[in-house]
C-alpha positions as MATLAB code, in Angstrom:
seq = 'MAQKSKGQRNKTRKKLKKHSRDKETVTSHLKSFDVGQKVNIKIDPSVHRGIPSPRFHGKNGKIVGKQGRSYMVEIKDIKKKKKLTVYPSHLKEVKQ';
ca = [
      -3.389  -26.369  -20.026;
      -2.695  -22.645  -18.083;
      -4.767  -22.118  -15.188;
      -7.217  -19.259  -14.825;
      -5.779  -16.098  -13.219;
      -8.650  -15.542   -9.600;
      -8.029  -12.013   -9.557;
      -6.113   -9.555   -7.342;
      -7.334   -9.974   -4.222;
      -7.170  -14.184   -4.310;
      -6.081  -15.913   -0.537;
      -5.901  -12.784    1.377;
      -9.051  -13.135    3.379;
      -7.331  -13.219    6.453;
      -4.764  -10.101    5.264;
      -6.977   -8.294    4.100;
      -9.621   -8.571    6.827;
     -10.540   -5.664    9.059;
     -12.771   -5.361   11.964;
     -15.622   -2.734   12.772;
     -13.908   -0.519   15.039;
     -11.180    0.226   12.375;
     -12.641    2.963   10.312;
     -11.934    5.181    7.853;
     -11.116    8.815    8.671;
     -11.146   12.113    6.240;
      -7.021   12.356    7.196;
      -5.582    8.736    6.122;
      -6.709   10.072    2.513;
      -5.067   13.568    3.140;
      -2.066   13.067    5.028;
       0.552   14.516    3.208;
       4.576   12.290    2.604;
       7.999   13.881    2.661;
      10.500   12.717   -0.851;
      12.876   10.881    1.463;
      10.857   10.025    4.562;
      10.000    5.435    4.966;
       6.372    4.394    5.109;
       5.636    0.945    5.495;
       2.279   -0.713    3.414;
      -0.589   -1.336    5.403;
      -3.447   -2.433    2.801;
      -6.769   -0.291    3.745;
      -9.411   -3.232    1.956;
     -11.820   -0.369    2.564;
     -10.422    1.826    0.455;
     -10.493    0.522   -3.065;
      -8.763    3.099   -5.294;
      -4.480    3.575   -5.239;
      -4.138   -0.594   -3.954;
      -1.571   -2.073   -4.495;
      -0.403   -5.319   -4.708;
      -1.483   -7.622   -1.607;
       2.000   -9.428   -1.935;
       3.017   -5.990   -0.341;
       1.850   -5.265    2.316;
       3.339   -5.394    5.130;
       7.280   -4.069    3.978;
       8.971   -1.455    4.190;
       9.783    1.466    1.070;
      10.762    4.622    1.131;
       8.148    8.126   -0.673;
      10.495    8.907   -4.127;
       8.000   11.250   -5.789;
       4.475   11.687   -5.780;
       1.950   11.185   -9.112;
      -1.161   13.569   -9.271;
      -2.630   12.461   -5.446;
      -0.753    8.298   -5.199;
       3.090    8.330   -3.645;
       5.473    6.937   -5.482;
       7.145    3.846   -3.425;
      10.119    2.135   -3.939;
      11.152   -1.151   -2.454;
      13.420   -3.519   -2.528;
      11.772   -7.120   -3.205;
      14.106   -9.525   -3.525;
      16.518   -8.493   -5.490;
      15.373   -5.186   -7.654;
      14.681   -2.254   -6.309;
      10.549   -1.854   -7.595;
       8.436    1.236   -8.004;
       4.693    0.635   -6.332;
       2.210    4.479   -7.336;
       0.093    3.913   -3.291;
      -3.372    5.878   -2.591;
      -2.103    7.346    1.225;
      -4.623    6.105    2.271;
      -2.385    2.815    2.408;
       1.506    4.032    4.041;
       1.824    4.857    7.391;
       4.637    6.590    8.626;
       8.030    4.615   10.126;
       9.590    6.220   13.380;
      12.852    5.994   13.227;
];
């Protein structure tokens, strides 16, 4: 018999932990990115909207478009390229 799924946030206690000093700011929601810009996916656990799967936490990707308030991020997962729809508060700019 197949096991029942335990949800998207299963086994993420350490990965999605946030210190009390890391407070959410308004500017994290208002960030803007350009198409072609490199970003890092860092999930902000206090924002539940537009959250990607925890397996993509810490991965680098490239902005390929915008969809509403969210951004389309293209990442390489093993051999495939995948597109994620991510809210800007979960994205950090990568300095080159």
